[in-house]
ZAMARGU-4260 file (C-alpha; in steps of 0.2 Angstrom, whole numbers, plus 5000, padded with zeros to 4 digits):
<rodrens>
0) 5757/6063/4353 | 5749/6048/4360 | 5732/6052/4352 | 5740/6054/4336 | 5749/6036/4338
5) 5732/6029/4343 | 5723/6036/4328 | 5736/6030/4317 | 5736/6013/4324 | 5716/6013/4323
10) 5718/6017/4306 | 5731/6005/4301 | 5721/5992/4310 | 5705/5997/4301 | 5714/5995/4284
15) 5721/5978/4288 | 5704/5972/4293 | 5696/5978/4277 | 5710/5971/4267 | 5709/5954/4275
20) 5690/5954/4279 | 5685/5959/4261 | 5693/5945/4251 | 5687/5932/4265 | 5670/5937/4264
25) 5669/5937/4245 | 5656/5951/4244 | 5666/5962/4234 | 5678/5958/4220 | 5687/5974/4222
30) 5691/5985/4236 | 5690/6003/4232 | 5699/6016/4244 | 5697/6035/4245 | 5708/6046/4255
35) 5703/6063/4263 | 5715/6075/4271 | 5703/6080/4285 | 5714/6092/4293 | 5716/6101/4277
40) 5698/6101/4275 | 5695/6109/4292 | 5708/6122/4291 | 5707/6127/4272 | 5687/6127/4270
45) 5679/6144/4271 | 5670/6138/4287 | 5686/6133/4294 | 5694/6150/4290 | 5679/6158/4298
50) 5683/6150/4314 | 5701/6155/4313 | 5695/6173/4311 | 5683/6172/4325 | 5696/6166/4337
55) 5708/6180/4331 | 5694/6194/4333 | 5689/6187/4350 | 5708/6186/4356 | 5711/6204/4350
60) 5696/6211/4359 | 5699/6201/4374 | 5717/6207/4374 | 5712/6225/4373 | 5700/6223/4387
65) 5712/6214/4398 | 5726/6225/4395 | 5718/6239/4404 | 5713/6228/4418 | 5731/6221/4419
70) 5739/6239/4420 | 5727/6243/4434 | 5731/6228/4444 | 5750/6231/4441 | 5748/6249/4447
75) 5738/6243/4463 | 5752/6230/4466 | 5765/6244/4466 | 5755/6255/4477 | 5753/6241/4489
80) 5771/6238/4489 | 5775/6257/4491 | 5762/6258/4506 | 5769/6242/4515 | 5780/6251/4527
85) 5769/6267/4529 | 5752/6260/4534 | 5747/6250/4549 | 5748/6231/4548 | 5729/6229/4548
90) 5726/6243/4534 | 5740/6234/4524 | 5731/6217/4526 | 5715/6224/4520 | 5722/6232/4505
95) 5732/6216/4501 | 5717/6206/4503 | 5707/6217/4491 | 5721/6216/4479 | 5722/6198/4479
100) 5703/6197/4477 | 5705/6208/4461 | 5719/6198/4455 | 5709/6181/4458 | 5694/6188/4448
105) 5705/6194/4434 | 5712/6176/4432 | 5695/6168/4434 | 5690/6180/4419 | 5705/6174/4409
110) 5701/6156/4412 | 5682/6158/4409 | 5686/6168/4392 | 5698/6154/4387 | 5685/6140/4391
115) 5672/6149/4382 | 5682/6151/4367 | 5686/6133/4366 | 5669/6128/4368 | 5663/6139/4354
120) 5677/6133/4344 | 5673/6115/4347 | 5655/6118/4343 | 5658/6126/4326 | 5671/6112/4322
125) 5659/6099/4325 | 5646/6108/4313 | 5660/6107/4300 | 5665/6089/4304 | 5647/6083/4302
130) 5645/6093/4285 | 5661/6085/4279 | 5657/6067/4285 | 5640/6068/4276 | 5649/6075/4260
135) 5662/6061/4261 | 5648/6048/4263 | 5640/6055/4247 | 5656/6055/4237 | 5660/6037/4243
140) 5643/6032/4236 | 5645/6041/4220 | 5663/6034/4217 | 5658/6017/4223 | 5672/6018/4236
145) 5672/6004/4250 | 5682/6014/4262 | 5688/6031/4265 | 5703/6034/4275 | 5710/6050/4284
150) 5726/6055/4274 | 5734/6057/4292 | 5733/6038/4294 | 5741/6033/4276 | 5760/6033/4273
155) 5758/6032/4254 | 5743/6036/4243 | 5740/6036/4224 | 5734/6054/4221 | 5720/6047/4210
160) 5712/6041/4227 | 5713/6058/4235 | 5695/6065/4237 | 5701/6080/4248 | 5698/6094/4234
165) 5681/6087/4230 | 5677/6087/4248 | 5683/6105/4251 | 5674/6112/4236 | 5657/6104/4241
170) 5659/6109/4259 | 5663/6126/4253 | 5646/6127/4244 | 5636/6118/4258 | 5644/6128/4273
175) 5652/6144/4267 | 5653/6150/4285 | 5650/6145/4303 | 5645/6155/4318 | 5657/6153/4333
180) 5648/6158/4348 | 5660/6167/4360 | 5653/6177/4374 | 5661/6195/4374 | 5674/6199/4387
185) 5670/6203/4404 | 5674/6220/4410
</rodrens>
């Protein structure tokens, strides 16, 4: 929420600066603004959809793998509880220690998978962003646009200024898919 407010404030400040500075500088007689719904581009592009599919496939495979391990841990925990009164304190302590080691390893594997997934998605997203920014810059030159703002930063916009569909079409042509590098789940 704070990041969104900061982005909104930065966008508004940039627009105010451009609106105030452009006439003062006198370099341009007319300020031409373009708008791009960047989040929409990221999610609706074919490359963005490829990221979403990769996330889903990775999560399904990981869940399948972890379900078996989780069930084994639950069985081991039940067995440990059952044996608590029937084995010596020393034997119970060893079994408890082994169980806690396995549970800790399970938790570390879950965290490692989440981190690897996040890194893979971030890398793929940066690839899409770089291509989209390059496309936006080209469209800004083609349309002789002075500034292009993210739709999320603008309260009202004339639909004629919206470059989103054009960006999306060019991005789909330039980057039809993107590879999300996610290591396989640990067994």
